TORLOVO-971047 format. One line per 8 residues: their letters; for each residue x, z, y of N, C-alpha, C. Coordinates in pm, whole numbers, padded with zeros to 5 digits. Layout:
BEGIN
a = X Z Y X Z Y X Z Y ~ ...
//
This chain:
BEGIN
matsgfvd = -02743 -01264 -00063 -02705 -01403 -00075 -02829 -01500 -00050 ~ -02822 -01593 00022 -02910 -01682 00064 -02963 -01764 -00061 ~ -03093 -01807 -00062 -03144 -01881 -00176 -03131 -02032 -00135 ~ -03124 -02114 -00228 -03105 -02260 -00198 -03241 -02305 -00110 ~ -03354 -02256 -00141 -03469 -02291 -00052 -03447 -02269 00095 ~ -03395 -02150 00126 -03361 -02106 00256 -03266 -02206 00322 ~ -03166 -02246 00254 -03064 -02346 00308 -03130 -02485 00308 ~ -03213 -02518 00226 -03284 -02647 00247 -03375 -02649 00368
allgslpa = -03438 -02540 00404 -03509 -02528 00530 -03423 -02548 00650 ~ -03304 -02491 00637 -03226 -02489 00763 -03158 -02635 00765 ~ -03138 -02696 00672 -03093 -02834 00684 -03184 -02952 00698 ~ -03319 -02907 00714 -03424 -03000 00706 -03419 -03118 00806 ~ -03373 -03094 00925 -03373 -03198 01039 -03249 -03275 01044 ~ -03149 -03247 00945 -03037 -03332 00950 -03057 -03474 00902 ~ -02971 -03572 00941 -02978 -03697 00886 -02954 -03685 00732 ~ -03038 -03773 00663 -03050 -03789 00517 -02919 -03770 00446
dikkamte = -02825 -03851 00471 -02695 -03853 00409 -02611 -03714 00429 ~ -02625 -03657 00538 -02557 -03543 00571 -02641 -03427 00505 ~ -02762 -03426 00503 -02840 -03330 00436 -02820 -03328 00286 ~ -02800 -03453 00224 -02783 -03456 00088 -02652 -03385 00052 ~ -02547 -03418 00121 -02408 -03369 00102 -02400 -03221 00117 ~ -02472 -03159 00216 -02472 -03019 00254 -02544 -02937 00151 ~ -02659 -03003 00115 -02761 -02939 00012 -02679 -02915 -00120 ~ -02595 -03026 -00163 -02534 -03028 -00289 -02419 -02928 -00282
afryvlpn = -02351 -02919 -00168 -02244 -02826 -00145 -02304 -02688 -00166 ~ -02413 -02646 -00095 -02460 -02513 -00118 -02518 -02483 -00246 ~ -02577 -02581 -00308 -02633 -02555 -00439 -02515 -02520 -00535 ~ -02400 -02571 -00516 -02283 -02536 -00596 -02233 -02404 -00558 ~ -02215 -02387 -00429 -02134 -02258 -00381 -02234 -02127 -00408 ~ -02364 -02139 -00369 -02436 -02017 -00379 -02435 -01943 -00515 ~ -02461 -02017 -00620 -02469 -01942 -00737 -02329 -01922 -00812 ~ -02219 -01970 -00747 -02086 -01965 -00809 -01992 -01879 -00740
grfgpvsh = -02038 -01786 -00659 -01943 -01689 -00587 -01899 -01582 -00696 ~ -01777 -01576 -00701 -01716 -01480 -00801 -01606 -01394 -00739 ~ -01601 -01258 -00784 -01482 -01183 -00748 -01358 -01223 -00835 ~ -01385 -01259 -00965 -01261 -01300 -01037 -01198 -01188 -01106 ~ -01097 -01220 -01193 -01029 -01118 -01262 -00936 -01024 -01162 ~ -00922 -00898 -01201 -00844 -00806 -01118 -00702 -00812 -01158 ~ -00620 -00818 -01053 -00478 -00797 -01072 -00418 -00757 -00933 ~ -00325 -00671 -00928 -00266 -00620 -00801 -00219 -00727 -00721
qaktenfq = -00259 -00712 -00587 -00236 -00801 -00478 -00284 -00957 -00511 ~ -00380 -00971 -00607 -00437 -01091 -00626 -00561 -01121 -00543 ~ -00565 -01253 -00488 -00688 -01277 -00415 -00802 -01301 -00500 ~ -00923 -01254 -00451 -01042 -01274 -00532 -01060 -01419 -00544 ~ -01148 -01459 -00639 -01171 -01607 -00683 -01237 -01684 -00572 ~ -01333 -01627 -00508 -01406 -01717 -00404 -01424 -01647 -00272 ~ -01367 -01528 -00262 -01384 -01460 -00131 -01250 -01421 -00062 ~ -01254 -01398 00060 -01126 -01378 00136 -01089 -01230 00126
ayyvqgvt = -01062 -01193 00001 -01041 -01041 -00022 -00937 -01036 -00134 ~ -00872 -00920 -00147 -00771 -00907 -00248 -00798 -00781 -00321 ~ -00751 -00764 -00439 -00745 -00651 -00523 -00619 -00584 -00503 ~ -00626 -00446 -00502 -00490 -00374 -00500 -00506 -00256 -00599 ~ -00390 -00213 -00656 -00393 -00092 -00746 -00285 -00003 -00717 ~ -00315 00129 -00733 -00217 00223 -00705 -00244 00355 -00792 ~ -00161 00453 -00770 -00181 00579 -00836 -00177 00685 -00730 ~ -00272 00784 -00745 -00288 00887 -00660 -00170 00982 -00674
ssvantef = -00140 01055 -00569 -00011 01148 -00566 -00031 01249 -00697 ~ 00083 01297 -00733 00088 01395 -00827 00053 01534 -00784 ~ 00048 01539 -00646 00007 01668 -00591 -00121 01643 -00521 ~ -00215 01727 -00548 -00357 01721 -00496 -00365 01711 -00348 ~ -00448 01633 -00296 -00461 01620 -00143 -00337 01582 -00059 ~ -00245 01501 -00137 -00134 01461 -00064 -00142 01313 -00039 ~ -00101 01264 00081 -00105 01133 00115 -00025 01055 00019 ~ -00078 00918 -00019 -00013 00831 -00097 -00054 00687 -00026
sivhgmgr = 00023 00596 -00049 -00005 00456 00013 -00005 00349 -00097 ~ -00073 00236 -00061 -00081 00139 -00151 -00052 00014 -00079 ~ 00049 -00071 -00112 00078 -00196 -00056 -00022 -00295 -00079 ~ -00080 -00358 00018 -00193 -00455 -00004 -00148 -00603 00017 ~ -00042 -00615 00095 00015 -00772 00100 -00063 -00860 00172 ~ -00173 -00827 00238 -00254 -00924 00324 -00190 -00969 00456 ~ -00093 -00897 00508 -00019 -00940 00630 -00103 -00916 00754 ~ -00223 -00839 00741 -00310 -00794 00847 -00385 -00663 00792
apyvaipv = -00417 -00587 00878 -00499 -00461 00844 -00628 -00498 00788 ~ -00667 -00444 00675 -00786 -00484 00601 -00906 -00403 00674 ~ -01029 -00449 00653 -01134 -00389 00714 -01204 -00285 00632 ~ -01214 -00305 00491 -01271 -00213 00403 -01190 -00206 00276 ~ -01206 -00103 00201 -01152 -00087 00068 -01287 -00038 -00010 ~ -01310 -00107 -00127 -01414 -00071 -00219 -01368 -00045 -00353 ~ -01389 00064 -00407 -01350 00095 -00532 -01403 00004 -00640 ~ -01312 -00045 -00730 -01373 -00119 -00843 -01313 -00076 -00974
lpldyigv = -01384 -00101 -01092 -01363 -00062 -01219 -01327 -00185 -01308 ~ -01207 -00232 -01292 -01191 -00348 -01383 -01194 -00311 -01539 ~ -01256 -00397 -01609 -01305 -00338 -01752 -01207 -00389 -01847 ~ -01088 -00443 -01812 -00978 -00479 -01905 -00855 -00394 -01879 ~ -00885 -00281 -01817 -00769 -00179 -01786 -00822 -00041 -01846 ~ -00740 00035 -01924 -00781 00164 -01985 -00727 00264 -01879 ~ -00806 00361 -01839 -00766 00475 -01758 -00798 00453 -01612 ~ -00852 00343 -01566 -00881 00319 -01431 -01019 00401 -01410
tfvgltvt = -01026 00478 -01296 -01123 00561 -01278 -01171 00557 -01121 ~ -01298 00604 -01097 -01334 00620 -00962 -01295 00768 -00922 ~ -01218 00779 -00829 -01183 00918 -00771 -01229 00914 -00638 ~ -01245 01045 -00585 -01275 01056 -00431 -01142 01019 -00352 ~ -01167 00937 -00262 -01054 00894 -00177 -01085 00925 -00033 ~ -00995 00962 00041 -00997 00999 00191 -00903 00908 00268 ~ -00938 00839 00367 -00849 00771 00449 -00772 00868 00536 ~ -00628 00865 00528 -00551 00961 00599 -00487 00906 00731
riadsqrl = -00476 00776 00733 -00422 00688 00846 -00494 00571 00849 ~ -00511 00503 00965 -00559 00368 00978 -00468 00267 00894 ~ -00536 00192 00814 -00442 00086 00740 -00376 -00010 00838 ~ -00262 -00049 00785 -00187 -00148 00879 -00173 -00273 00811 ~ -00078 -00360 00859 -00060 -00495 00801 00003 -00479 00670 ~ 00057 -00361 00617 00124 -00363 00497 00061 -00276 00400 ~ 00004 -00156 00441 -00034 -00056 00348 -00172 00011 00384 ~ -00230 00068 00290 -00349 00160 00283 -00288 00296 00274
ylrsasts = -00350 00394 00343 -00295 00535 00341 -00426 00627 00306 ~ -00394 00696 00192 -00510 00768 00133 -00473 00883 00081 ~ -00568 00985 00044 -00535 01109 -00031 -00656 01134 -00130 ~ -00629 01222 -00222 -00722 01235 -00331 -00700 01381 -00395 ~ -00811 01452 -00427 -00796 01567 -00505 -00761 01537 -00645 ~ -00780 01418 -00693 -00734 01384 -00828 -00593 01346 -00835 ~ -00522 01388 -00931 -00370 01366 -00941 -00338 01263 -01041 ~ -00249 01173 -00998 -00182 01071 -01086 -00295 00987 -01147
atvtlyve = -00403 00959 -01079 -00501 00871 -01137 -00488 00734 -01080 ~ -00497 00629 -01165 -00483 00490 -01138 -00610 00458 -01066 ~ -00600 00389 -00948 -00721 00345 -00869 -00712 00187 -00840 ~ -00815 00119 -00844 -00817 -00019 -00804 -00928 -00036 -00705 ~ -00882 -00105 -00586 -00959 -00142 -00474 -00977 -00285 -00452 ~ -01085 -00319 -00399 -01116 -00452 -00349 -01100 -00423 -00179 ~ -01005 -00504 -00132 -00989 -00503 00016 -01011 -00619 00085 ~ -01066 -00611 00198 -01105 -00721 00274 -01070 -00697 00421
//
């Protein structure tokens, strides 16, 4: 994350009124970026990403899918551990198919495990 000093240097040559407005906007945004509370298909607080939750297959190494609701294929899925859910765990996940505009396709050796992912 950029520091406010770096932003100030970038804005140095702007007219004073624009520089002041941009500086104040960056001073607010930089320290206030938040992922926010975790809930299935909920948008993160300040980022263009969503949380999704699912359960691995009851049969080891069998494909399962999670509906993400983004309307486009996500670029990444990052495991997260929400601290207000019991039983959520990090498990090994393997992508079995390229994600599409509706679902993520995964498999895991862990069975019936609840997983939570940050998808962007």
